[in-house]
Backbone as numpy.savetxt, mean C-alpha at the origin, in Angstrom:
# Nx Ny Nz CAx CAy CAz Cx Cy Cz
-15.99 -13.74 2.10 -14.75 -13.08 1.73 -14.71 -11.70 2.39
-13.57 -11.33 2.90 -13.41 -10.07 3.59 -12.69 -9.06 2.69
-13.24 -7.86 2.60 -12.56 -6.82 1.81 -11.30 -6.35 2.53
-10.33 -5.92 1.76 -9.10 -5.39 2.33 -9.13 -3.87 2.27
-8.74 -3.26 3.36 -8.65 -1.80 3.42 -7.17 -1.44 3.41
-6.78 -0.63 2.45 -5.38 -0.23 2.31 -4.94 0.66 3.46
-3.78 0.37 4.01 -3.15 1.22 5.01 -1.84 1.79 4.46
-1.65 1.65 3.16 -0.42 2.12 2.52 -0.25 3.63 2.71
-1.31 4.37 2.48 -1.25 5.83 2.65 -0.88 6.22 4.07
-1.43 5.49 5.03 -1.11 5.75 6.44 0.39 5.59 6.69
0.96 4.48 6.21 2.38 4.22 6.46 3.29 5.21 5.72
2.90 5.60 4.52 3.67 6.60 3.79 3.69 7.91 4.58
2.52 8.29 5.09 2.43 9.52 5.88 3.25 9.42 7.16
3.17 8.27 7.83 3.91 8.07 9.08 5.42 8.16 8.86
5.87 7.70 7.72 7.32 7.69 7.44 7.78 9.01 6.81
6.85 9.83 6.37 7.20 11.13 5.83 7.78 11.11 4.42
7.46 10.08 3.67 7.97 9.98 2.30 7.05 10.69 1.31
7.64 11.14 0.23 6.86 11.68 -0.89 6.42 10.48 -1.74
5.18 10.50 -2.18 4.65 9.39 -2.98 5.44 9.21 -4.27
5.85 10.32 -4.86 6.63 10.26 -6.10 7.95 9.51 -5.88
8.57 9.73 -4.73 9.84 9.06 -4.39 9.62 7.55 -4.24
8.55 7.18 -3.56 8.27 5.75 -3.38 7.99 5.09 -4.72
7.20 5.74 -5.55 6.89 5.19 -6.88 8.17 4.95 -7.66
9.09 5.90 -7.61 10.35 5.75 -8.33 11.16 4.57 -7.78
11.21 4.44 -6.46 11.94 3.33 -5.84 11.36 1.97 -6.21
10.05 1.92 -6.37 9.37 0.65 -6.69 9.25 0.41 -8.19
9.71 1.41 -8.98 9.62 1.33 -10.44 8.19 1.16 -10.91
7.31 2.00 -10.35 5.91 2.06 -10.75 5.57 3.53 -11.01
4.39 3.76 -11.56 3.97 5.14 -11.78 3.32 5.68 -10.50
3.36 7.00 -10.32 2.65 7.57 -9.17 1.16 7.23 -9.19
0.59 7.09 -10.39 -0.82 6.71 -10.49 -1.06 5.30 -9.96
-0.14 4.38 -10.24 -0.28 3.03 -9.69 -0.28 3.08 -8.17
0.64 3.84 -7.59 0.71 3.95 -6.14 -0.58 4.54 -5.59
-1.11 5.54 -6.24 -2.38 6.15 -5.81 -3.51 5.12 -5.84
-3.51 4.27 -6.84 -4.53 3.21 -6.93 -4.39 2.21 -5.79
-3.16 1.90 -5.40 -2.95 1.00 -4.26 -3.45 1.65 -2.98
-3.17 2.93 -2.82 -3.58 3.66 -1.62 -5.11 3.72 -1.52
-5.75 3.97 -2.64 -7.22 4.10 -2.65 -7.93 2.75 -2.64
-7.20 1.68 -2.94 -7.81 0.35 -3.00 -8.39 0.00 -4.35
-8.15 0.86 -5.35 -8.65 0.57 -6.70 -7.92 -0.62 -7.31
-6.68 -0.82 -6.88 -5.91 -1.99 -7.32 -4.97 -2.36 -6.18
-4.32 -3.49 -6.35 -3.41 -4.00 -5.32 -2.06 -4.32 -5.96
-0.98 -4.18 -5.17 0.34 -4.52 -5.72 0.49 -6.02 -5.88
1.39 -6.40 -6.77 1.76 -7.82 -6.86 2.43 -8.20 -5.54
2.55 -9.46 -5.29 3.21 -9.92 -4.07 4.63 -9.37 -4.00
5.35 -9.42 -5.12 6.72 -8.92 -5.16 6.77 -7.44 -4.79
5.89 -6.63 -5.38 5.88 -5.19 -5.09 5.41 -4.92 -3.66
4.49 -5.74 -3.16 4.03 -5.56 -1.77 5.19 -5.77 -0.80
6.02 -6.79 -1.05 7.18 -7.02 -0.18 8.19 -5.89 -0.29
8.41 -5.41 -1.51 9.34 -4.29 -1.70 8.85 -3.05 -0.98
7.56 -2.77 -1.10 6.98 -1.61 -0.44 7.07 -1.74 1.07
6.73 -2.90 1.59 6.81 -3.13 3.03 8.24 -2.96 3.53
9.20 -3.52 2.82 10.60 -3.36 3.20 11.00 -1.89 3.19
10.59 -1.17 2.16 10.92 0.24 2.04 10.35 1.05 3.20
9.13 0.72 3.60 8.47 1.45 4.68 8.84 0.93 6.07
9.55 -0.19 6.12 9.96 -0.76 7.41 8.82 -1.41 8.17
7.89 -2.01 7.42 6.76 -2.70 8.04 6.65 -4.10 7.45
5.74 -4.89 8.00 5.44 -6.21 7.43 4.39 -6.05 6.34
4.36 -6.97 5.41 3.35 -6.94 4.35 1.95 -6.90 4.98
1.76 -7.63 6.05 0.46 -7.65 6.75 0.03 -6.25 7.19
0.98 -5.38 7.46 0.66 -4.03 7.92 0.12 -3.13 6.82
0.30 -3.51 5.56 -0.13 -2.68 4.44 -1.64 -2.68 4.24
-2.30 -3.69 4.77 -3.76 -3.81 4.64 -4.36 -4.27 5.95
-5.62 -3.90 6.13 -6.36 -4.46 7.24 -7.63 -5.08 6.67
-8.09 -6.09 7.34 -9.27 -6.81 6.86 -10.51 -6.10 7.36
-11.41 -5.80 6.42 -12.72 -5.25 6.79 -13.64 -6.39 7.13
-14.83 -6.09 7.56 -15.76 -7.19 7.79 -16.62 -7.42 6.55
-17.31 -8.53 6.53 -18.07 -8.91 5.35 -19.32 -8.05 5.16
-19.67 -7.24 6.16 -20.82 -6.36 6.06 -20.51 -5.08 5.31
-19.22 -4.84 5.05 -18.80 -3.64 4.37 -18.60 -2.47 5.30
-18.65 -2.73 6.62 -18.45 -1.63 7.57 -17.09 -1.66 8.19
């Protein structure tokens, strides 16, 4: 199994959005968004699609696959 590395923070920064604004648009708490960015939790499929649409990227772009060695 390959770990997923969040790229959500990268895309938010690239688009210049405030995290609080995105959280409000997705109807989640800023803490939930922070957890997604840090990888502590992951969005539901529905929220992942909403976030990707909001950021103008594909859902696949929100995460990258790490290797099984943890590097």
